[in-house]
KOLVEX-326653 format. One record per residue (C-alpha): residue number from 1; x, y, z. Coordinates in steps of 0.1 Angstrom, whole numbers. Example, Ala and Ser with C-alpha at 12.3 -4.5 7.8 and 13.67 -1.06 7.14 Angstrom:
SITE   pos       u       v       w
SITE     1     123     -45      78
SITE     2     137     -11      71
This chain:
SITE   pos       u       v       w
SITE     1    -531    -228    -370
SITE     2    -526    -192    -358
SITE     3    -541    -200    -324
SITE     4    -518    -230    -320
SITE     5    -488    -209    -329
SITE     6    -499    -182    -306
SITE     7    -504    -208    -278
SITE     8    -470    -224    -284
SITE     9    -453    -189    -284
SITE    10    -469    -181    -252
SITE    11    -459    -213    -237
SITE    12    -424    -207    -249
SITE    13    -423    -172    -234
SITE    14    -436    -185    -200
SITE    15    -408    -211    -200
SITE    16    -382    -184    -210
SITE    17    -394    -162    -183
SITE    18    -392    -190    -157
SITE    19    -356    -198    -168
SITE    20    -347    -160    -166
SITE    21    -362    -158    -131
SITE    22    -343    -189    -121
SITE    23    -311    -173    -135
SITE    24    -318    -141    -116
SITE    25    -323    -161     -83
SITE    26    -290    -179     -89
SITE    27    -272    -146     -97
SITE    28    -285    -132     -64
SITE    29    -273    -161     -44
SITE    30    -239    -159     -62
SITE    31    -237    -122     -54
SITE    32    -244    -127     -18
SITE    33    -218    -156     -15
SITE    34    -192    -134     -33
SITE    35    -200    -104      -9
SITE    36    -194    -129      20
SITE    37    -160    -141       4
SITE    38    -149    -105      -1
SITE    39    -157     -98      36
SITE    40    -136    -128      47
SITE    41    -107    -117      23
SITE    42    -107     -82      38
SITE    43    -107     -97      73
SITE    44     -77    -119      65
SITE    45     -59     -90      49
SITE    46     -65     -70      81
SITE    47     -52     -99     102
SITE    48     -21    -101      79
SITE    49     -15     -64      82
SITE    50     -17     -66     119
SITE    51       8     -95     120
SITE    52      31     -76      97
SITE    53      30     -46     121
SITE    54      36     -70     150
SITE    55      66     -85     132
SITE    56      80     -52     125
SITE    57      77     -41     162
SITE    58      95     -74     171
SITE    59     123     -68     146
SITE    60     128     -32     160
SITE    61     129     -47     195
SITE    62     155     -73     186
SITE    63     176     -45     170
SITE    64     173     -24     201
SITE    65     182     -55     223
SITE    66     214     -61     201
SITE    67     222     -24     205
SITE    68     219     -27     243
SITE    69     241     -58     244
SITE    70     267     -42     222
SITE    71     268     -12     246
SITE    72     270     -37     275
SITE    73     299     -55     258
SITE    74     317     -21     253
SITE    75     313     -12     289
SITE    76     327     -47     300
SITE    77     356     -41     277
SITE    78     364      -7     293
SITE    79     362     -22     327
SITE    80     385     -50     318
SITE    81     409     -25     301
SITE    82     410      -6     335
SITE    83     415     -37     356
């Protein structure tokens, strides 16, 4: 009876060990996939930051263009006033 219990316990421990190894393997795969996902997220964030900087530069350029056009309009008004 004792040898049967010991054999059964040993069998259960082997099964448990296999399950834990399987869980460890799955965890390692999940960790690798999460690392790739994080890398992609950082890449997208970098792209969005670059797009935000480009958009800011575009807005500044448009504001400068509007200032130049306002200056040109003022010069035209001065010429029209003289004539």
